[in-house]
N, C-alpha and C positions, 0 to 999 in steps of 0.2 A: 860766162860769169854774169852776175846780176846786173841789170841796167841801173845806172846811177840815178835815173829819173824815177825809179820805183819808190813808192812810199816806204818809209822806214819799216823794217820787219817787225812783226808783232811777236812778243815772247809768249809762248803758250805753255800749258802744262805737259806737253809732249816731251818725253825724254829721249825717245828714239823714233825717227821717221824711217819707215821701211818703204822703199820704192819697188813695186812689183808684187802682185798677188798670185803668183804661181806657187808651186810646191816649195820653192826655196824661200820666198818672202813669207809665206804662211808659216813655215816651220820656224823661221827666225822670230816672227811675231808671237807665235804660240809659246816658245820657250822663254822669251822675254816676259810676256804677260804672266806665265805660270810662276815666275819669280818676282812678281809684283812691280814690274817696270811699266811705266805709262808709255804705250806704244801706239803709233798711228800707221795705218797701212793704206797706201794710195796706189791706184792703177789707172793708166790712161785709157784702157779699154772700156767700152760702155757697160760691160757686164761680164760675168764668168764665161770662160771658154765653153763651147758646145761640141767641139770635136777633140778627140784625144790625140796626143802626140806620143808621149812616153807610155809604155805599157808595163814594163818589167820593174818590179820592186824586189831587189836582191836581198840576200840573207842579212848582211850587216845593217842595211836600211830597215829591214823588218825588226831587228833588235832595237834599233833606235826608236822606231815608232812605238814599240812595246814600252821602252823606257819613258816615252812621252805620255803613256797611258792612253793611247789612241788606237792601238792595234785591234782591240776588240771590235771596233767599228769598221775597220778596213778589211780584215781577214775574211769575213764571211762573204764579201762582195767580189772576191777574186777567184782565180783558178790556179792551182798549184801546177807548176811545170817542172818536171824532174828528169827530162830526157832531151836528147838532140839527135835527130834522125836524118841520114843522108840518103837521097834517092837518085837513080840514074836509069833512064830508058826502061822504066817499068820494074826496076829491081830496087829493093831496099838494101843498100850496101851495108849499113851498120847503124845500130842505135847505141849511142853513148848514154850511160846513166850518170846520175850525179853521185859524187863520192866525196863526202865531207869528213872522212874518217880521221884526217889529221887536222881538221878545223872544226872542233865541236861547236854546235850551235843548236838552239831550240828550233830553228827554222831552216832545215836543210833543203831548201827549194827556192825557186823564184816564183813570186806571186804575180800573175798577169791580171792587171786591173786597169781600167781606163784612167788616164790622168785626170779626166773630168771628175771621176768618182773620188780619186785621191784628194783633189783640191776641195771638193765639197765636204768630205769628211774633216779635213783640216779647218775649213772655214766654219763649219758648224761647231767644232770643238772650241775654236778661237772665240766664237760668239758667246759661248758659255762663260768665257773669261772677261766678257765686256768689251770685246774689240770687234768691230765690223769693218769690212773693206769699203773704202770710198772709191767707187767706180767713176770713170770719166774725169778723174783728177790726174793731171799730167805734170811731172816735174819739168819745168821750163828751163831753169838754171839755178845755180847755187854758188855761194862764195864761202869757202872755208876760212875760219879764223881760229885763233889759238884756243878760245873757250866756247865757241859755238859755230854753227853753220847757218848762214843766212840763205833762205830758200825762197825761190819764186815759183809759184804753182799756177797752172792754167786750169781753172775749174769751170763747171757749167755756169756759174754766176759771175765769171770774169776772173781776172788775175788776182792773186793773193800773195802777200809776202809775210814770212814768219821766220823766226829763229828757233833752231833746235840744238840741243847739245850734241847729238850724234845722228849720223845718216848712214843707212845701209842700202846699197844698190843691188837689188835682186831683180833687175830689169832686163835680163836676157842678153842675147848675143849682140844686140844693137844698143847696149847700155848707155844711157845718157850720163849716168854717174861715172862710168869708166872713162868715157870720152872727155868729160869736163875735168877729170883729174889728170888728164894727159897720159893715161896708161894705154899702152898699145899691145894689141894681140900680135904675137909672132908665131909663125909656123907655116903650114902649107895647106893647099886644097888638093884633093886627089881625084875623086870621081863624082859623077852625078847619078843619083838614083831616083827611083820613083816609088812612092808609097801609095797604096790603095787599100781602103777598108771595104771588104766585100763579104757576102755570104757565099760559102763554098760547099756545094753538095757533092761530097766525096768522103769515103770512109778513111779518115786519118785520125789517129789517137790525139785527143785534145790535151794530153798531159805532156806533149813534146813540141818543141820547135822542129820544123822540117826544112831542110835545105835541099832544093830540087835543082839538079844540074840539067840545064836545058840544051846542052851542046856547046854553045859559045858563051854562055852566061849562066846566071843562077837566079832562082826565086827563093826568097826566105819567107816561110809562112809562120806567123806568130799567132797563137790562139788568143782570142778575147775570152772573157768569162762566159759570154753567151754561146751556147752550143751552135756550131755552124758558122760563126763569125770569125774571120781571120784578117790580119793585116798581111798583105803581100808586098814584099819589097823586091822590086825588079832592078837588078844591078846592071842591066844592059840597055834596055829600051826605055827611053823617057819621053818619047814624042807623043803628040795628041793628048796632052794632059788636060786640054780644054774640051775634049770630046770623050765623055764617059763611056759611050758605047764602043768606041774604038779601043779604049783601054780594056774594057771588059772582054771584048772578043780576043784581043791579043793574049791576055792573061789566061783565058779559058783554053786556048790552043796550047800555050806553053805548059800549063799544069797537066793537061791530058797527055802531052808528049813525054813529059818527064816521068809521070806515074804509069804510063802505058795503059790507061783506061779512060773512058769518057769522064768528063768533069763539067759541072755546071757552075758558072760564076755569075753572081748577080751584078747589077749596076753598082758601081762604087758609091758609097755614101760620102767618101772623102778621098781626094787625090792631092798629092803634094810632090813636087819635084824639088829636090834639094841637092846642094853641093856638099859632099863629105869634106869636112874641115877638121884640121888638127891644129888648134891655136891656143895660146895661153899668154898670160901676163906674168911678170916676174915679182910682183908684190900685190897684196890684196888689201893693204891698209895704207891710207895717206892721212895722217893726223886723226881727225875725228870722223873720217869717211872710210867705208869698207865696201868691197864688192864680193859677191858670192855666186856660185853656180855658173850659168852660161855667160854671165857678165865677166867672169874671170878666166874661164877655159871652155873651149868648144871641142867636143870629141865626136868621132864617128859613132853613129847609132848601132854599129854592128854588134856590140855586146851590151847594149842598153845601159850605158854608164852615165849619161848626161844628168837625168833627174836624180839618180842615186847619189852621185858625187855632190850635186848641189845641196841635197838635203843634209848630207854629211858635213859640208861646209857650214851650213846654217847652224847645225847642232853644235859644231865646234865653236863657232863665234858667239852664239847667243848666251851661253852660260858665262863666258868670260866677260862679255859686255855687261851682263846683268850684275855680276859681282862688282864691277867697277862702278856702275851707276848707283848701286845700293851702298857703296862705301865699304864693301867687304874685301876689296883688293885695290892695289895701286894700278895706275894706268900701264905700268910696265907689263902687266899680265897680257895686255892686248897685242904686244909684239909677237907672242907665241902663235897667233892666228896665222900670219903669213909664213912664219918659220915652219909650221906643221903642214899647212895645206898646199903651199906652192909645190913642194916636192911630190905630194900625192898627185897633183895635176900633171906633173912632168912624167911620172911613171905611167899614168893612165894614157897619156899621148902615145907612149911607146907600145903599150899592150893593145890599144884600140886600133893602132895602125896595122898591127899584125892581124887582128881579128878582121879588119876590113879586107885585107888581101885574101884571107881564108874564105870569107863569105863570097867574095866576087869570083874566085877560082878562074882567073883569066888564062891560066896556062893551057895552051892548045892541046897538049897531050894529056890533059886531065882525064877526059873520058876513057882513055886507054889505061892509064896508070892507076887511077883511083880504085877500080874494082880489085886489082891485084894487091895494092898496098893495104886496102881495108880488109880484104880477106885474110891477109897475114895478121893484121892487128886483132881481128876477131878470133883468130885461132890461138893467140897467146894471151891468156887471161892477165898475167902480171903486167904485160905491156899495155893492154887496154885499160886496166885500172890506173896505171901511171898517167896515161894520157887524160883520163877522166879527171883525176885529181888536179892535173896541171890546167885543164880547161876551167875547172871551177875556181881555182885560185886566181885566175886572171880577171874575174869579174865580180866575185861574190862580196868583196869588200872586207872580208874577215881577216885578211893578212895586213891590213893597214895598221901601222904602229908608229910611235913617235919616240923611238929610242934616243935620238939625238936632240930632242926638244929641250928647251931650257926648263921645262916642267918635269922632266924625267930625272929621277935621283938614282945614283948608284946604290946597289944593295949594300946595306950596312953589315950583313953577315960576311964572315971571311969568304973570299972567293973559293969556290970548289966544295964548300960544305953542301950537304944534301938540302937543307932548307933554302939556300941561295939558288940552287939549280932548279928546284921544284916549282911548278906553277908559273903564272905569268911573270914576266920581267918588266921593269919600268918602261912605260910607253906602250905596252901591249894591253889589249882589252881583257877584262876579267870575266866577261860574260861566258867565256869558254868554260870556266870553273863551274858556272851554274848550269851547264848544258851537258854534263856527263849523263851516262845512261840511267843512273839512279837518282838524278836530280829531283824528279818529281816525288820520290819516296823519302828523300833525306831532308830533315828539318833544317839543318844548317844551310844546305844549298838552296832550299826554297827561301830561306831568310835573305840570302845574298841576292837572289833574283828580285825580291821585293825591294831590297835596299837600292838596287840600281834604278828604280823608279823615283827615288827621292831626288829632287833637283839640286841637292847640296853635295859638297864633297862628303866622303865617307871615311872615317878613321876607325878601323877595326883593330882591337887590341886583344890578343890571346892572353887572357888573365884567369887562369884556373890552377891554383887559387889566385885571388886578387888581393895583393898586399895593401895595407892601409895607405901607403904613400902613392901607389898606383891609382887607387880610388880617388885620392885627393887631387892628383895631377889631372885625371880625366874629368873630374868635376870642375876643375879650374878651366880646362880647355872648353868644356861644354858651356860654362858661363860666359866666357869671353868670345868664343867663336861659334856658338851653337846655332846662330841664324844662318851661318854659312857652311858649317861642318856638322854632319851627323856623327856623333861619338857613340860607338857601340862596343860593349865588352863581350867578347866571344868566349863562352865556357860551356862545359858539359850540361849543366842544369841551372835553371834560374832560381836564385834564392836571395834573401835580404842582405847577403854579405858579398855579393858577386860584382860590385861595381855598377856604374850607371848604364842605363839603356841596354840591358843585357840581350844578347842574341844567342839563343840556345843552339848548340852544336853537339848533340849527345853522342854522336859516333866519331867526332873529330874530323869528319869528311871535309868540311869547309876549310879548316886549318891546313889539312894535308893538300887540298887542291890549290890553295893560295900559296903554300910554302911558307907559312909562318908558324913558329913554335912558341912554347910558353914564354911569356914576357916579350913577345915580338908584336909588331904592328904592321898593318898594310894601309897605305893612304891611297884612296881611289878618287880620281877626278869626277866631276859631275857628269862627264860623258862616258864614264865606265872604263876609262883607261887607267892603268896603275901608274901612280906618280912615284911610289917607292915603298920599300918594306925593309925591315931589319929589326934588331933588338931595341926594345924600349928601355934605354938605360938611364934616362934622366930627363928632368923637366925642361931645363933650359935648351937642351938639344932639340926637343920636340917643338918648343915655341920658336926656336931659331929656324927650324925646318919650315914651319908654317909661314913665318915671315919671309923666308927666302923664296917662297913661291908667290910672293906678292900679297899674301893675306893680311888683312888688318883686323885687329880686335874690335868688337862692336860695343865695348863698354870701357870704362876707365878704372877697372879693378886694379888694385895695387899688385905689383909683382910679388910672387911668393918667395919665401926664403930659399936661397940657392941650395941645391943638393949636390952630391959628389960628382956625378958623371954626366956627360952630355950624350945625346943620341947622335951617333956618328953617321950621318947620311949626307955626304958631301955632294955639292952640285956637280953635274957633268960638265 
């Protein structure tokens, strides 16, 4: 906590102080700044990282980066990986392919791109929003209060004290924010592995990760975007980390033995020995302070979850905090951050623990049983496809949903009706609807894809025709909530009688994919998850629904004359 002898904190124009300028902190800051929040980003490091840690950007994270309007800068700098190949004693045992057939997405692959590059892309885009990272500025201590957080910083010019309304700790596994809040990581440590980034002169497809069984252990080879460059993860031998030549020679011998042919490995450009940890905290908000990413949960790197989960934390938090800061929502909205993201962290601990065991392959009889088992899998196509789908589901992030969230509303349509069953359900992501095979050719689905890039909530109303009272209601919602909610009338064709902000859906594909019928609505959160859908049966019901989600009107327009029915979308 802050030293009592420190000068009184200075009140600044900063609304949110973000501690940490890795992918999590940069995503948080970007999404706050994109919504007009005055944000400051500090990092105790002297400058940007020069060595990569995370490499894989998975499908759901790619969707998020697209919704942030940043993917066009990142995608060309990475390599698509769509396979996972196992090798033993010179034999390729099996190649698993990616299978997203039951999880539609526009990005059915993992993108391998240096974390250094990911961070630079985010920093550059953040700079266009007027926010630059302050390097060499370290959070020394802070004192939370009811209405602000008093912060003490260590800067190159000496100590500085200030007060900010909100504080976000994206400061990694050794988080100062987490420790000062008294939050404790619980879990376990399992193994110690070695990472080495090398040039590898051997013929291996670069569109696949490769697991090499070396007899008593394994090497995991992960391709960089640059041809011939690989990250090698040694799950058995971690010695001589301070001797690059010894590490190089050991890896070269192991690769050659596993692949059954000579291999040339260059001197590592980066070596890291790390303990595989599975730890998390049980809440991610304390008053006006939050933690995200590795500050809140630490996972095994076996399936590349750390950075992806952290970016998803940041994306979940930032829109909620921005709505509260801008007066579009009550502070109760912020309670949903922990309610939604802590269970995600818990599920990931379980799945990454399994992935760690599979990558390490410690079983002594593995070399004998693996070829037999995988030969059987390879010969039974339905079994192989089932395994492929299960593998993808474990790390792609597309199955994360918030059905039990306080922001998820029960469907208003009678249970069991076709509209209620069709399409995403409350808490699920709606990007699947914009990812069907004909999405690029369909005007309505393209419109949804563009709408997901809007930083506001989205209210879609299927109004074809659009009665005068519906137009009046939607105009009213647009006037009172328009800075926080994008109100769109979905209909076959655009004309001057079709309601406000029309979104053309000439073939009805969008309405079918979302499961909304004439007179119905779908309310989509700013992060692309469905809040609820059902019949639009009255004005006060809709306004009550928005208010129940914590939304605040942005003007003082008088209430409209009551009409007959309410929209029946009860809270879960």
